[in-house]
N, C-alpha and C positions, 0 to 999 in steps of 0.2 A: 504494500500500500504506500503510495507516494505521500511524503510529508506535505502539510498544508502551507507551511511558511515558504515564502519566496526565497529567502536566504538559504533555507535548508535544501530546497530544490536545486538552486544554483550550485551549492556545494556538492550535492550528489551528482549533478551533471558533470562538473569538473573532474570529480574522482573517477566517474565512469569513463570519461574521455581519456584521462591519464592511464587508467588500468588497461583500456583497449589498446592504446599506443604501446605501452610497455609489454603487454602480452604478445602483440605482433612482433615487436623487436626481439623478445625472448625466444619465441618459436623460430624466427629466422636465424638467430645466432646459434641456438643449441642444435638445430637440425642441419644447417648449412655450414656453420662455422668450423666444426671439426674436420670436414673434408678439405676445406680450403687450407686449414692449418697444417694438415698432413702433407698436402701438396707443397706447401711453402717450406716444410722441414726437409724435404728432398731425400728421405731414406730410400735405399735401393731395395727392391724385393729380394728375398732369400737371405738377407743379412740378419742372423739371429740377434746380434747386438743392436742393430738398427731398429729391428722390429720391437725389441724390448724397450728401447728408448722411446720409440714412437708411441707405444701404449702408455708409458709413464707420462710423457709430455702431454699426450692428448687428454689423459685423465686430469692432469694439473690444469690444462687449458679449460676443460669443461667446468671444473670446480671454481676456477677464477671467474669464469663468465657467470656462473650462478651467483657467486658472492657479489659481483658487480651489478648484476640485474636486481638482486635483493636490495642493495644499497640504493640503486637508482629508483626502485619502486618506493622505498621509504621517502627519499628526497622528493620524488614527483608527487606523492600523496600530500606531503607537508606543503610543498609549493602550491599545489592545487587548492589546498584548504585555505592558505593565506590569500592567494589571488582571488578565489571565489568569495571569501568574506569581504575583501575590499570592493570587488565588482558588485556583489550583492548589495552591500551597503549603499553604493553609488546609485544603483537602480532602484532598490527598495525604498530608499528615503523619500524621493519625490512621489513614488506610488503611494506610500503611507500618508504623505501630506494630502494627496488627492482624495484618498479614502476618508481622511478626517474632515476635509473640506466638504465632501459629499454628505457626510453625516450631519454637519452643521447646516447645510442647505436643506436637507430633509427635515431638520428641526425648525425651519422657517427663517434662517439667517441668509437671505438671498443676496446680500451684499458681499458674501464671501468670495475671495479670489485667491488664486495660487500663482506663484512665480513662474515665469516662462524662460528662465535663464539656463535651463538644462539643454544639452545638445540633442539634435536629431529628433527622433520620434517622440521622445519625452516632452520636448518643447511643443511639438504639434498637439500632443495629447493635452498638455496644460492649456494651450491656446483654445482648443475645442471645448475644454471644460469651462473656461472663462466665458466663452461665447454662450454656452448653455446657461451658465449662471446669470449672465446679463439678460438673456431672453426670459428666464424665469422671473428675475427681478422686475423687468418691464411689464410682464404679464400680471404679476401680483400688484404692481403699482396701478395698472389700468383697472384691475378688478376693484381695488379699494376706491379708486376715483369714481368708477362707475357706480358703486354702491352709494357713495356720498352724493354724487350728482343726481341719481334717481331719487334718493331721499329728499334732496333739496327741491327737485322739480315737482315731486308729488306733494310736498308740504303746502305749497300755496293754494292749489285748488281744494285740497282737503280742509285746510283752515277756513277757506271761504265757505265751503259746504257746511262745515261744523258750525260756523258762526251764524249762517242763515237758518239752519235747522234749529239751533238753540233759540234764535230770535222768533221763529215761528212757534216754537213750543211755549215760549214765555209771552207770546202775544205782542212782541215788539214790532214784528213785520206782519203784514197782512198777506194771506195766501192768494195774491192776485196774479194776473197773467205775467206781469213783469218779473215777479219773484220766481215763478216757475220757469220762466225763460232763462233767468240767470242760473238757476240750479241745473237746468238741462245743459247750459253752455259749459259749466264746470265739469259735469260728468262726461260730456263729449270730449273735453280736453283730456281728462284722465283716460278715457277709452282710446283716444288717438295716440297718446303717449305710450300706453301699454302695447298697442298694436305695432307702433313703430319700433319699440324696443324688441318685441318678439321677432319682427321681420329682420331687424339688424342682426340679432343673434343668429337666426337661421342663415342669413346671407354670409356672415363671417364664418360660420361653421360649415358652409357649403351644403346646407340642408334644404335650400330652396329648390323646388321643382323647376327645372329650366327646360324649355323646348327650343333647342338650338336649331336654327334653320337659316337659310340665306334670305335676308330681308333688305329692303331699301331704307337705309337710315335717313336719307334726305326726305323721303316721303313721310316717314314716321315723325320727323321733326316738323314738317309742314302741318301735319294733322294736330300735333300737340300745340303748335303756335296758334292754330285756328281756335282752339278751346280757350286760349288766353286773350283772344282779340277783343272781346267786350270789356274785360278788365283794363286792358291797355288803352282802348279808345276812351274810356271814361276819364283817363288822366292825360289824354293827348299824346300818348306814347306810340310811336310808330314801330311796328314789328316787321323786320326784314327777314324773309324766309329764304332758304337755299333752293338752288336748282337740283338737278339730279341726273341720273341716280347715283347713289353711293352704296354699294352692296357690302354687307358685313354678315358674319355668321353669329347670330345672337338670338335671344328670346325677344320677340316683337314687343310684348307687353312690358318687359323690363327696360327695353330701350326707351319706350314711351314714358315710363316712370322716371327714368334718368333725365330726359329732356324736359319733362314737365317740372321736375324739381329744380333744374337749372333756371327755367323760365320764371317760376315762382320766386326764386331767389333774386333774379335779375330785376323783376318788376318791383320787388320790395325795396331795392336800393336805387333804382333809376329815378332820376328827377322828372317831374311832370313836364311834358312837352319834348322830352328827349327821344332817343330811339334805342331799341334793343335788336341786335343783329344775331340771327341764327344762321350759321354756316355749316356746310358739309363738304369734306374733301376726301377724295379717294387716292390711295397710293397702291403700289403692287402688293403690299403686305397688310395694310390696315385701312380701315375707314374711320374718319375722324369727324365728330360733330362738336361744334363749339357754340356757346351763347355768350355774347358780349354786351355789357351794359356800360353806361357812361356816368356811373354814380360815384360813390365815395372812394372806391379803389381799395387796395390792400397793401399793407406794409410787407416787407420781405418775410418777417417772422410769422405772418398770418397766412401765407400761402399754403402751408401744411396744416396749420392749426384749424383752419375752417372745416377740415374733414374729420376733426375729432368729435367725439360725442359731446353734445351739450355746449359746444363752443358757439358763441355769438359775437359777431364783430362789434355790434353796438350793444354794450351791456345795459344801457339805459332804456333800450327799446323793450316794450312790454312783451310778456310771453304770448299774449293774444295776437299782437302784431308781428312779432318776430319768430314765432314758433319755438319749439323746445330745443332746436339745434341738433336734431338727429338726422335730418334729411340728407345732408351731404355725406355723413358717415355711411348711410344706406347706399348712396350713389357709388361711393368707392367700393364698398363690399360687393355690390351687384356687378360693377364693371370687372372686378377681379374674378368673381365667380364665373363670368363668361369668357375669361381668358384675356381681358383687356386691362385698361388702367384709366384713372381719372385724376385730373390735377387742375390747379388754378394758375393763372398768369395775371400779373399786374405790374405796371411801371411804378406804382407807389400810390400813396393816398391822393385822392382827388383826380385820378386819371382813369377811373373805371376798372373793370376786371373782366377777364375772360375765363369761363369754365369749360373744360374740354373733357370729352370721353373718347377713348380710342379702342376700337374693337377689331378682331381679326378679319381679314378679307377672306372670301371663299378660296378654298384650296390651301390655306395656311393653317397649320396645326397650332393651336394655342399652347 
């Protein structure tokens, strides 16, 4: 049965290698050596004195070889033990540190890292371990942030509902149409937020049912823009729609959802009387749809942040006006689930922003 310790296994391996080498040398010397020795002595056949001397010297030679091999075996085993202990310590020490760090991470200490100054494969192993630990730390941080954000977002409508229900119970508010309308609005906000969170989770977990087929992204964008035309016209905003076709492999309904989300976001930030442009471009490998507004724009550090859960560019905007900040996170998750990507572009505050989704073209594997 092999020992469990890495040091003991390396020691055993070194001893086995040394024993195999010495055994091979011993067999070769004891079997072949006497013949060569006799030939080297040059005794003539038929010479009784020579034959007696040959037998004596050959016996002495074999005895000397045995003693030398025994001494070599002892020295080789001792050397193998010393070398194996040194090498095992060099190899086992960083492995032991990795094992200890892994135990601390399992206990919830996700900030744990190990040194990467070891040579060769040990450095690669340490680097991979640190990448894993960083990923776990980021995941845990997002989980905690999500829990906090959900609690924060749910608190406002729940507080409103509780206050009005208490007021109705105490007779402070009258159960008229306006009160029921407000209560229904708050419950609708809660339902919408729960549904969006559930959809976001399914999209990020790749659990959304997708019907991938070749669709015209430009046509889908035009249809989505048509649904926002009354809202844009009420504020004097001009919607510019793309030509076509721009073929992509995607789920038609999800592409429409992405473009609609972009348009809703653009109209929310566009100034009255301005324009919102919807463009579609085809390349040999991808189809790209973009929505551009001429509103407040984005700073460099906001280009990625806008796709995070519950992030809102204008923190002063009410939840009723600005939404819960989940829509763009869903957009990115949907795009990635279909083998594409989503991002934002802006030259800075006051210059407007462009939101882009890129999806695989037909014949291109995602």
